N, C-alpha and C positions, 0 to 999 in steps of 0.2 A: 915126763908128765907129772911125776910126783914132786918135782922141784918147784913147780909153778905155784905161786901164792894164790890162795882163794880170796877173792875180794867180796865184801858184802854187796848184795843186790839192792837196788832201789825198789820202791813199791811200783813205780811205773814199769820197770823191767820185768818184774814178776807178773804184773797184770798183762803186759804185752805177750809174754810167753804163755800164760794161761789162755788168753784169747786165741792164740795161734793153735794151741792144742785142742781147744773146744771147737774151733771152726773146722778142724779136720775130722771131727766125729759127726758126720752127717746122719748116721743111723740112729742117733739119739735125739730126744726132744719131744715136746708135747705134740707138735704138728705131725711128726712121724708116727707117734703112738696112735693118734686119732685116725690117721690115714691107714695104718695097719689094721685098725679095728673095723673101719667101714669099707675099705677097698679090698679087692682081690690081692693075693700075695704077689710080690714083685717077681718078675721073670729075670733071672740073673744074666740071661743071654741077650735080652733086649732091654737095654738100659733106658733109652729115651722114649719108650712107649708109655702112653697114659694108661693107668689102671682103671678098670671098670668097677662100679660099686658091687658089693656083695648082693646076693639075691634077696636076703632078708631086708637090706636097706631099701632096695627098690620097692619091695612089697610094702614096707612100712610107709614109705613116701606116698605110694599110690593110695593106700587105705586112708592116710591122713588127708590127702588132697580130696578124695571122694567124700570123706566125712565133712570137710569144710564146705564143699559145694552143696551137699545135702542140707547142712545147717543154714547156709546162706539162702538157698531157694525156699526153704520151708519156714524160716523165722524172720528173715529180714525183708522179704518182698511183700 
């Protein structure tokens, strides 16, 4: 293995290798960050299940929706 000559890599080869390594890292990224912030933690034993929103997200959505309905019916009608 030490006798083998090292050849310089092209930019395309380095880019392809980088893309391969980044695609293997599914636990990283902005979408996963937002998902971990807003949704319940992942269950490692159930990989394909959908995660439910955290309790505060549901409460915030409900209060916002209720406020929008009150605003609509009191000001725009």
